[in-house]
C-alpha positions, 0 to 999 in steps of 0.5 A: 523267092521273097515273101510279101504280105498284103495289108489284108493278110497282116490284118486277118493274121493278127485277128486270128492271133488275137482270137487265139490269145483271148480264147485259148492259150499262148501255146496254141497260138505259138503252134499256130504261128509255127504252122503258118511259118512252116507252110510259108517255108514249104511254099517258098521251096515249092510254090505250086504245092497247094491247089489253085483256088476255086475263087480266084484262079491266080490264087492258091489255097494253103490249108493251115488248120481245119479252121484256117486257110491261107491264100497266096499268089505266085509272081515271077520273083515273089510269094504274096500272102493274100489273106487268112480265112476262117473256114467256117465263114460264108465262102461267098465273101472270099472273092471280095477279099482276093485281088 
């Protein structure tokens, strides 16, 4: 399966990276990127391993860290990374961000 990132996914991921670099260390940032890459690799191997989102039944929620969840959806031949969500943000906004 191929993996594609939506514009929202790229924007939200880059925002997290900028935040981590501004307030934490390069090591923390690198560890976050490594966890995201590892999670995506697992999803490619086992697309349905994470729970269906309560906000959009076409999406799944991959727990990245206690602070971040990655939303993705499965199509016939690809994994679409939809968005990275800060877990401490008001969850009612998620529905507007997912398709």
